[in-house]
C-alpha positions as semicolon CSV with decimal commas, in nm:
position;residue;x (nm);y (nm);z (nm)
1;X;0,007;-0,011;0,000
2;X;0,301;0,240;0,028
3;X;0,357;0,237;-0,332
4;X;0,048;0,463;-0,388
5;X;0,062;0,495;-0,771
6;X;0,084;0,142;-0,836
7;X;-0,169;0,061;-0,566
8;X;-0,410;0,288;-0,743
9;X;-0,380;0,128;-1,064
10;X;-0,542;-0,198;-0,914
11;X;-0,905;-0,211;-1,067
12;X;-1,209;-0,354;-0,871
13;X;-1,209;-0,634;-1,103
14;X;-0,863;-0,755;-0,980
15;X;-1,011;-0,757;-0,619
16;X;-1,298;-0,945;-0,727
17;X;-1,081;-1,213;-0,896
18;X;-0,915;-1,321;-0,582
19;X;-1,035;-1,488;-0,233
20;X;-0,758;-1,385;-0,020
21;X;-0,618;-1,030;0,007
22;X;-0,296;-0,950;0,209
23;X;-0,244;-0,577;0,258
24;X;0,133;-0,493;0,312
25;X;0,247;-0,337;0,534
26;X;0,107;-0,227;0,872
27;X;0,277;0,049;1,065
28;X;0,357;-0,152;1,391
29;X;0,407;0,188;1,590
30;X;0,043;0,298;1,563
31;X;-0,276;0,188;1,755
32;X;-0,499;0,322;1,479
33;X;-0,447;0,294;1,103
34;X;-0,332;0,606;0,915
35;X;-0,645;0,746;0,729
36;X;-0,477;0,701;0,392
37;X;-0,415;0,326;0,478
38;X;-0,756;0,282;0,598
39;X;-0,901;0,442;0,278
40;X;-0,672;0,211;0,062
41;X;-0,801;-0,111;0,241
42;X;-1,176;0,013;0,211
43;X;-1,113;0,078;-0,174
44;X;-1,007;-0,305;-0,209
45;X;-1,281;-0,431;-0,009
46;X;-1,546;-0,241;-0,203
47;X;-1,446;-0,449;-0,499
48;X;-1,409;-0,794;-0,326
49;X;-1,649;-1,089;-0,355
50;X;-1,835;-1,214;-0,041
51;X;-1,644;-1,426;0,170
52;X;-1,294;-1,275;0,084
53;X;-1,040;-1,328;0,374
54;X;-0,838;-1,010;0,435
55;X;-0,510;-1,026;0,612
56;X;-0,293;-0,708;0,743
57;X;0,061;-0,803;0,687
58;X;0,343;-0,724;0,910
59;X;0,737;-0,676;0,811
60;X;0,825;-0,700;0,444
61;X;1,190;-0,640;0,343
62;X;1,261;-0,355;0,584
63;X;1,165;-0,550;0,902
64;X;1,478;-0,660;1,095
65;X;1,555;-0,805;1,425
66;X;1,606;-0,463;1,550
67;X;1,249;-0,390;1,525
68;X;1,107;-0,735;1,563
69;X;1,259;-0,922;1,860
70;X;1,154;-1,062;2,201
71;X;1,142;-0,714;2,374
72;X;0,905;-0,553;2,104
73;X;0,689;-0,855;2,046
74;X;0,427;-0,762;2,293
75;X;0,383;-0,398;2,200
76;X;0,382;-0,481;1,814
77;X;0,115;-0,744;1,873
78;X;-0,122;-0,502;2,068
79;X;-0,067;-0,231;1,857
80;X;-0,176;-0,430;1,538
81;X;-0,465;-0,604;1,747
82;X;-0,594;-0,237;1,823
83;X;-0,564;-0,135;1,451
84;X;-0,775;-0,421;1,353
85;X;-1,015;-0,376;1,618
86;X;-1,065;-0,009;1,549
87;X;-1,081;-0,073;1,160
88;X;-1,343;-0,365;1,209
89;X;-1,565;-0,154;1,442
90;X;-1,607;0,100;1,166
91;X;-1,638;-0,105;0,857
92;X;-1,889;-0,378;0,737
93;X;-1,623;-0,573;0,568
94;X;-1,360;-0,689;0,845
95;X;-0,993;-0,774;0,844
96;X;-0,971;-1,133;0,950
97;X;-0,623;-1,190;1,024
98;X;-0,244;-1,098;1,029
99;X;0,032;-1,212;0,796
100;X;0,394;-1,251;0,932
101;X;0,612;-1,161;0,643
102;X;0,942;-1,171;0,833
103;X;1,211;-1,209;0,589
104;X;1,535;-1,031;0,724
105;X;1,651;-1,278;0,976
106;X;1,387;-1,283;1,234
107;X;1,432;-1,566;1,498
108;X;1,185;-1,851;1,573
109;X;1,073;-1,744;1,915
110;X;0,983;-1,388;1,789
111;X;0,763;-1,531;1,508
112;X;0,614;-1,825;1,748
113;X;0,515;-1,551;2,023
114;X;0,359;-1,319;1,765
115;X;0,156;-1,602;1,598
116;X;0,056;-1,711;1,953
117;X;-0,066;-1,370;2,054
118;X;-0,241;-1,299;1,748
119;X;-0,419;-1,646;1,735
120;X;-0,529;-1,608;2,101
121;X;-0,684;-1,271;1,986
122;X;-0,919;-1,475;1,764
123;X;-0,737;-1,380;1,435
124;X;-0,636;-1,600;1,155
125;X;-0,257;-1,628;1,106
126;X;-0,058;-1,649;0,802
127;X;0,319;-1,647;0,747
128;X;0,523;-1,585;0,441
129;X;0,860;-1,785;0,468
130;X;1,089;-1,817;0,213
131;X;1,161;-2,184;0,107
132;X;1,538;-2,286;0,129
133;X;1,742;-2,583;0,215
134;X;1,949;-2,668;0,541
135;X;2,239;-2,834;0,368
136;X;2,334;-2,967;0,019
137;X;2,197;-2,841;-0,304
138;X;1,900;-3,028;-0,393
139;X;1,585;-3,122;-0,211
140;X;1,404;-3,439;-0,278
141;X;1,023;-3,365;-0,286
142;X;0,948;-3,726;-0,150
143;X;1,182;-3,702;0,144
144;X;1,238;-3,309;0,221
145;X;1,454;-3,350;0,525
146;X;1,662;-3,068;0,429
147;X;1,375;-2,827;0,329
148;X;1,346;-2,515;0,575
149;X;1,090;-2,223;0,599
150;X;1,340;-1,943;0,659
151;X;1,332;-1,572;0,743
152;X;1,648;-1,505;0,528
153;X;1,884;-1,239;0,632
154;X;2,086;-1,180;0,320
155;X;2,423;-1,275;0,475
156;X;2,370;-1,010;0,752
157;X;2,457;-1,035;1,120
158;X;2,092;-1,173;1,142
159;X;2,128;-1,433;0,848
160;X;1,884;-1,736;0,925
161;X;1,874;-1,836;0,567
162;X;1,923;-2,207;0,652
163;X;1,717;-2,220;0,963
164;X;1,361;-2,347;0,993
165;X;1,247;-2,055;1,185
166;X;0,872;-2,096;1,143
167;X;0,865;-2,458;1,302
168;X;0,795;-2,330;1,649
169;X;0,464;-2,153;1,530
170;X;0,376;-2,465;1,321
171;X;0,420;-2,698;1,610
172;X;0,190;-2,493;1,830
173;X;-0,067;-2,491;1,556
174;X;-0,066;-2,120;1,549
175;X;-0,046;-2,084;1,141
176;X;-0,360;-2,115;0,945
177;X;-0,168;-2,053;0,633
178;X;0,175;-2,054;0,479
179;X;0,215;-1,835;0,185
180;X;0,547;-1,968;0,068
181;X;0,768;-1,743;-0,144
182;X;0,922;-1,944;-0,425
183;X;1,162;-1,682;-0,538
184;X;1,461;-1,443;-0,435
185;X;1,662;-1,748;-0,289
186;X;1,849;-1,899;-0,583
187;X;2,152;-2,157;-0,557
188;X;1,962;-2,463;-0,489
189;X;1,721;-2,702;-0,672
190;X;1,400;-2,917;-0,587
191;X;1,393;-3,246;-0,763
192;X;1,656;-3,093;-1,001
193;X;1,462;-2,759;-1,083
194;X;1,579;-2,422;-0,963
195;X;1,365;-2,089;-0,919
196;X;1,420;-1,995;-1,278
197;X;1,225;-2,311;-1,376
198;X;0,832;-2,268;-1,380
199;X;0,792;-2,620;-1,230
200;X;1,000;-2,511;-0,915
201;X;0,666;-2,416;-0,784
202;X;0,502;-2,739;-0,829
203;X;0,794;-2,925;-0,692
204;X;0,810;-2,709;-0,380
205;X;0,441;-2,766;-0,314
206;X;0,498;-3,137;-0,329
207;X;0,786;-3,121;-0,094
208;X;0,581;-2,926;0,163
209;X;0,305;-3,168;0,132
210;X;0,545;-3,468;0,180
211;X;0,603;-3,291;0,521
212;X;0,238;-3,281;0,628
213;X;0,147;-3,456;0,970
214;X;-0,157;-3,475;1,187
215;X;0,060;-3,317;1,462
216;X;0,386;-3,159;1,457
217;X;0,663;-3,144;1,740
218;X;1,005;-3,141;1,576
219;X;1,261;-2,888;1,479
220;X;1,292;-3,034;1,115
221;X;1,007;-2,940;0,885
222;X;0,668;-3,060;0,966
223;X;0,338;-2,891;0,840
224;X;0,028;-2,959;1,045
225;X;-0,279;-3,108;0,837
226;X;-0,490;-2,801;0,956
227;X;-0,247;-2,560;0,800
228;X;-0,307;-2,453;0,432
229;X;-0,019;-2,428;0,188
230;X;-0,027;-2,153;-0,065
231;X;0,246;-2,130;-0,322
232;X;0,366;-1,784;-0,385
233;X;0,523;-1,658;-0,702
234;X;0,589;-1,332;-0,885
235;X;0,354;-1,173;-1,153
236;X;0,629;-1,098;-1,395
237;X;1,016;-1,031;-1,436
238;X;1,026;-0,710;-1,261
239;X;0,858;-0,828;-0,929
240;X;1,133;-1,028;-0,796
241;X;1,493;-1,186;-0,858
242;X;1,547;-1,541;-0,970
243;X;1,206;-1,618;-1,110
244;X;1,065;-1,830;-1,414
245;X;0,994;-1,495;-1,570
246;X;1,343;-1,359;-1,596
247;X;1,374;-1,449;-1,964
248;X;1,046;-1,296;-2,048
249;X;1,054;-0,975;-2,270
250;X;0,702;-0,963;-2,417
251;X;0,335;-1,009;-2,319
252;X;0,362;-1,336;-2,513
253;X;0,651;-1,462;-2,332
254;X;0,490;-1,392;-1,995
255;X;0,163;-1,557;-2,123
256;X;0,349;-1,884;-2,212
257;X;0,499;-1,892;-1,863
258;X;0,162;-1,834;-1,723
259;X;-0,008;-2,109;-1,925
260;X;0,247;-2,365;-1,777
261;X;0,194;-2,255;-1,430
262;X;-0,174;-2,262;-1,468
263;X;-0,135;-2,644;-1,601
264;X;0,063;-2,709;-1,281
265;X;-0,190;-2,547;-1,047
266;X;-0,485;-2,745;-1,208
267;X;-0,294;-3,065;-1,176
268;X;-0,222;-2,997;-0,795
269;X;-0,597;-2,944;-0,714
270;X;-0,749;-3,248;-0,585
271;X;-0,437;-3,462;-0,603
272;X;-0,348;-3,667;-0,287
273;X;0,015;-3,571;-0,322
274;X;-0,071;-3,222;-0,276
275;X;-0,349;-3,246;0,016
276;X;-0,278;-2,924;0,175
277;X;-0,218;-2,733;-0,145
278;X;-0,479;-2,421;-0,116
279;X;-0,397;-2,201;-0,389
280;X;-0,142;-1,925;-0,534
281;X;-0,022;-1,619;-0,405
282;X;0,106;-1,351;-0,613
283;X;0,368;-1,069;-0,550
284;X;0,194;-0,841;-0,635
285;X;-0,115;-0,691;-0,757
286;X;0,066;-0,367;-0,792
287;X;0,328;-0,526;-1,004
288;X;0,062;-0,697;-1,218
289;X;-0,123;-0,392;-1,292
290;X;0,169;-0,151;-1,295
291;X;0,493;-0,304;-1,379
292;X;0,567;-0,006;-1,623
293;X;0,611;0,217;-1,301
294;X;0,878;0,003;-1,169
295;X;1,077;-0,028;-1,505
296;X;1,012;0,190;-1,812
297;X;1,094;-0,112;-2,043
298;X;0,816;-0,317;-1,909
299;X;0,562;-0,154;-2,151
300;X;0,516;-0,474;-2,332
301;X;0,339;-0,647;-2,068
302;X;-0,056;-0,624;-2,037
303;X;-0,169;-0,504;-1,709
304;X;-0,332;-0,783;-1,505
305;X;-0,170;-1,064;-1,709
306;X;-0,112;-1,276;-1,404
307;X;-0,458;-1,198;-1,261
308;X;-0,629;-1,279;-1,569
309;X;-0,459;-1,595;-1,649
310;X;-0,421;-1,755;-1,303
311;X;-0,712;-1,598;-1,101
312;X;-0,944;-1,574;-1,386
313;X;-1,002;-1,186;-1,309
314;X;-1,188;-0,989;-1,553
315;X;-0,958;-0,782;-1,797
316;X;-0,890;-0,442;-1,672
317;X;-1,124;-0,162;-1,819
318;X;-0,991;0,018;-2,105
319;X;-0,922;0,389;-2,030
320;X;-0,943;0,698;-2,270
321;X;-0,693;0,975;-2,367
322;X;-0,679;1,226;-2,100
323;X;-0,371;1,449;-1,993
324;X;-0,336;1,691;-1,684
325;X;-0,068;1,934;-1,620
326;X;0,008;2,060;-1,289
327;X;0,192;2,381;-1,286
328;X;0,338;2,548;-0,975
329;X;0,324;2,930;-1,051
330;X;0,462;3,026;-0,686
331;X;0,762;3,249;-0,686
332;X;1,094;3,119;-0,544
333;X;1,072;3,290;-0,221
334;X;1,103;3,160;0,152
335;X;0,766;3,014;0,219
336;X;0,659;2,707;0,384
337;X;0,387;2,641;0,089
338;X;0,620;2,729;-0,197
339;X;0,652;2,368;-0,317
340;X;0,337;2,205;-0,421
341;X;0,131;1,889;-0,530
342;X;-0,241;1,855;-0,620
343;X;-0,490;1,612;-0,493
344;X;-0,797;1,529;-0,698
345;X;-1,084;1,436;-0,445
346;X;-1,306;1,202;-0,634
347;X;-1,595;0,992;-0,520
348;X;-1,413;0,998;-0,146
349;X;-1,072;0,881;-0,310
350;X;-0,765;1,095;-0,294
351;X;-0,546;1,091;-0,589
352;X;-0,233;1,290;-0,565
353;X;-0,004;1,443;-0,826
354;X;0,329;1,584;-0,784
355;X;0,654;1,503;-1,006
356;X;0,734;1,151;-1,115
357;X;0,956;1,084;-0,808
358;X;0,667;1,135;-0,567
359;X;0,795;1,484;-0,472
360;X;0,639;1,814;-0,468
361;X;0,664;2,028;-0,768
362;X;0,930;2,322;-0,740
363;X;0,812;2,687;-0,755
364;X;0,793;2,858;-1,108
365;X;1,053;3,106;-0,986
366;X;1,306;2,834;-0,990
367;X;1,255;2,774;-1,356
368;X;1,311;2,406;-1,422
369;X;1,063;2,137;-1,323
370;X;0,802;2,393;-1,239
371;X;0,532;2,168;-1,400
372;X;0,457;1,799;-1,449
373;X;0,239;1,626;-1,712
374;X;0,063;1,313;-1,633
375;X;-0,178;1,099;-1,850
376;X;-0,370;0,775;-1,886
377;X;-0,177;0,494;-2,054
378;X;-0,274;0,594;-2,416
379;X;-0,195;0,949;-2,365
380;X;0,146;0,849;-2,234
381;X;0,220;0,667;-2,531
382;X;0,122;0,939;-2,796
383;X;0,241;1,258;-2,619
384;X;0,594;1,324;-2,535
385;X;0,685;1,420;-2,193
386;X;0,353;1,258;-2,060
387;X;0,410;1,054;-1,748
388;X;0,177;0,753;-1,734
389;X;-0,054;0,785;-1,420
390;X;-0,237;0,462;-1,331
391;X;-0,433;0,689;-1,091
392;X;-0,598;0,855;-1,389
393;X;-0,641;0,509;-1,577
394;X;-0,833;0,406;-1,244
395;X;-1,041;0,740;-1,237
396;X;-1,154;0,709;-1,598
397;X;-1,203;0,340;-1,643
398;X;-1,519;0,295;-1,825
399;X;-1,616;0,670;-1,788
400;X;-1,640;0,967;-2,021
401;X;-1,598;1,216;-1,727
402;X;-1,555;1,250;-1,349
403;X;-1,621;1,507;-1,090
404;X;-1,352;1,602;-0,842
405;X;-1,252;1,883;-0,596
406;X;-0,910;2,013;-0,659
407;X;-0,686;2,043;-0,348
408;X;-0,361;2,212;-0,347
409;X;-0,083;2,093;-0,097
410;X;0,196;2,317;0,007
411;X;0,532;2,213;0,137
412;X;0,846;2,392;0,262
413;X;1,082;2,189;0,024
414;X;1,050;1,908;-0,241
415;X;1,179;1,612;-0,020
416;X;0,854;1,418;0,023
417;X;0,493;1,458;-0,065
418;X;0,378;1,250;0,249
419;X;0,366;1,548;0,490
420;X;0,233;1,869;0,349
421;X;0,273;2,180;0,542
422;X;-0,091;2,274;0,463
423;X;-0,386;2,193;0,211
424;X;-0,623;2,404;0,052
425;X;-0,925;2,382;-0,186
426;X;-0,861;2,579;-0,507
427;X;-1,026;2,912;-0,491
428;X;-1,152;2,872;-0,822
429;X;-1,370;2,577;-0,762
430;X;-1,521;2,741;-0,451
431;X;-1,518;2,415;-0,274
432;X;-1,749;2,229;-0,534
433;X;-1,665;1,968;-0,787
434;X;-1,498;2,032;-1,105
435;X;-1,617;1,837;-1,420
436;X;-1,317;1,677;-1,603
437;X;-1,396;1,531;-1,950
438;X;-1,231;1,227;-2,118
439;X;-1,048;1,307;-2,420
440;X;-0,942;1,658;-2,314
441;X;-0,616;1,804;-2,163
442;X;-0,623;2,021;-1,852
443;X;-0,382;2,257;-1,686
444;X;-0,395;2,313;-1,318
445;X;-0,198;2,629;-1,243
446;X;-0,157;2,667;-0,879
447;X;0,007;2,915;-0,632
448;X;0,036;2,765;-0,295
449;X;0,196;3,072;-0,145
450;X;-0,141;3,272;-0,184
451;X;-0,381;3,135;0,068
452;X;-0,602;3,253;0,326
453;X;-0,589;2,944;0,539
454;X;-0,862;2,756;0,371
455;X;-0,835;2,809;-0,004
456;X;-0,538;2,831;-0,253
457;X;-0,521;3,049;-0,566
458;X;-0,524;2,819;-0,879
459;X;-0,657;2,816;-1,228
460;X;-0,784;2,525;-1,445
461;X;-0,786;2,544;-1,821
462;X;-0,918;2,289;-2,061
463;X;-0,816;2,215;-2,420
C-alpha cells in the first residue's frame, strides 16, 4: 500500500478475482491506522467478492531483528490488534487476520510469540516464509529432510537463511496459512529444478505436502494437516529476483510461462500428493497492473496478465485519452507552502499528483521542473513528456467524465509528498466539484503561497 501510484492502478475487477487479500505493510508503531491506509483497504474491500479473507501484513523487506525481537513482540502485537479492532468496528467488511512476512533474519521465538498472541486474539494467522534448504544443493520432494522455511537475512549479522524458523509456530498449530515465497533465493534445486524453472513452484508444493503430519513437534520441517499451503510466485520479471519470468521480454513470453503455471496448478488441485495445497499467491497486484512504474522497459506486458490467467480476473477496463498538467506558479521565495502537489478528491478517493519521483513540484521562480504532465496510458504513449498515471487510468476506467474537488498541497521543500505543510481547496472551484472530461487536456495552475487558510489560488484550463 505504500506504493501509492501502483496500488491505485489495481482495478476492482482484480480484487473480485481473488479470495484472499494481504495488505502490506502495517505500521507497527500505531494503534490506529493512518487515514490513507484505511481508505486504501476500504477501496479494495469495496471490490471484493463476498467471503474474501483479508490479512494485514507485518514486516516486509525492511523489518529486521532491530524492530522485531523478544522485547518488542508484545507492543507490536497489541498495536496491530488495536488497529484491526478499530478498523473492524467502523467497517462492514472486516480484517480477518495477520500475515507475518518476516524475511530479514527474524528468530523463531519472536515469530512463534507473535503467532500465538494473534491466534489467542481470535485472528487468523498466516506467514510468508522463504523456502530454502539446510544443507546440500537439492531437495528431494518425496523426502524433504533438508527443506526449511526461513526468514532469510541476506548474509547479514541476522542471517537465518538455512534455519527452519517458522517451525515453532507450526508446532503450536498457530499458523492457518503459509504463503510460501518461491523466489529471491537462488542456489538450490527441488527435484533438479531451480527457481528459474516454472515447475519449481509445483516441486516445492510437493515437498511441503510430503512434510504434512497430523501433529508436529520437531525442529525439522513438519506442516500440521490443519495448515493450508499457498504457493507464492511473482507476477512478472520485474517483481522479484531469480524467477521463471526472468527471460520474458514480451506479453507473449509472460503468457506462455503463465500457461504452464496454470497447468501445474490445475494438476495439483484434488491430487492426494498435494493434500494441503490451497492456492497461489502473487507478489504483487501492484506489479501485475503497473509494472511499467517499476521499469520503463516493461510496457510490453498487458496490465493484469497474471490475475487474468491464474485468478480468472476480468480484464482491466480500457481507458480513454486524458492528460493533466500541474503547474506551480509560486515565486521562488522563502515560504512554507512554496513547493506543491495537487490532490483530486473524487468520490471520496484521494489521488495525489506531484512530480514523477513522488516529490512536490518546485516553484515557478526556480525555472526548471515547475510543472509535470500526467496522463492515462494511451496519452503517455502518444504525447512526448507525459508520465503515465495509473491513478488517472483508475479514475477514468469506463467513464467519459468525472467530478473532483481540486486540493492544493503546500510544502516547505521538495523532499517528500507525505507531509504537506498545509492543504487548501482551489479558490476557483469554491469547494464544489469540477467536471473533467475524457479526451481533454487540463492545466491546473497553482500558487500555494497565496492562501487565506482555507483556499489556494489556482486556475484550471481545458483544451
